[in-house]
C-alpha angles and dihedrals in degrees: 000000000000129000127201129184134193134158137193137190130246123191115225128201134204101287133050108296134188122199120193102229095172097110094043088049093050088049090055091047090051091050089054094061089217114141104180127031140056135325118205125192114190141180117211088194116099094213094052136076138196115218141167114230138155116270110252114209097206120074136188123237091279091055093253111145113245094241092053093047087050089057093049088048092052094045089050090064091054093041113020115212108272106243103164145014116279096028088109128020091244124096099049127186093263091052090050091048095050093043091054096043100040103030103025089236126160116243092237088062088071094061090095101097089125089059094051090051097047090050092054090048095053100032134236102254147028131214118210126186115234117210121181090346094308124112111227099234096140125240097301103020118131129178115237132193106210123199111191097177112113100176099081145355116253145164111260127199121223113201121202124191126183120195129185148051 
């Protein structure tokens, strides 16, 4: 069995964002030469998720597809956006102290507990069967990289692994 890896960078902004990474993932799969096996798309970031969803043709003023915005709206009811310290137990004073000292982070950058919880709820990777060189996404399935962190814009790494023959 062969294994092939690639990664690419996405730039986030200061609101929940969804990047359709389907085409870049298909390009990686093609580069692998693997015809039958598994395709894994993974986020190493703890405030991000990878998910498969139908493409929605309608978008809001920010360009977010309605179905993805509906998901954010629903998740916000479970995990309201963190707007001030003390809203959640995390981050505590020790976490803030260590983040400032060891990573030179602003305290406000830790007000992203909602993003961590949303990421855990949705998961940080998807695994897709590949048959005869075609990922089995279904008729309307697309692969999205979701960044739920709203405290600062950052570069994010998407990792793609293809395994098989």
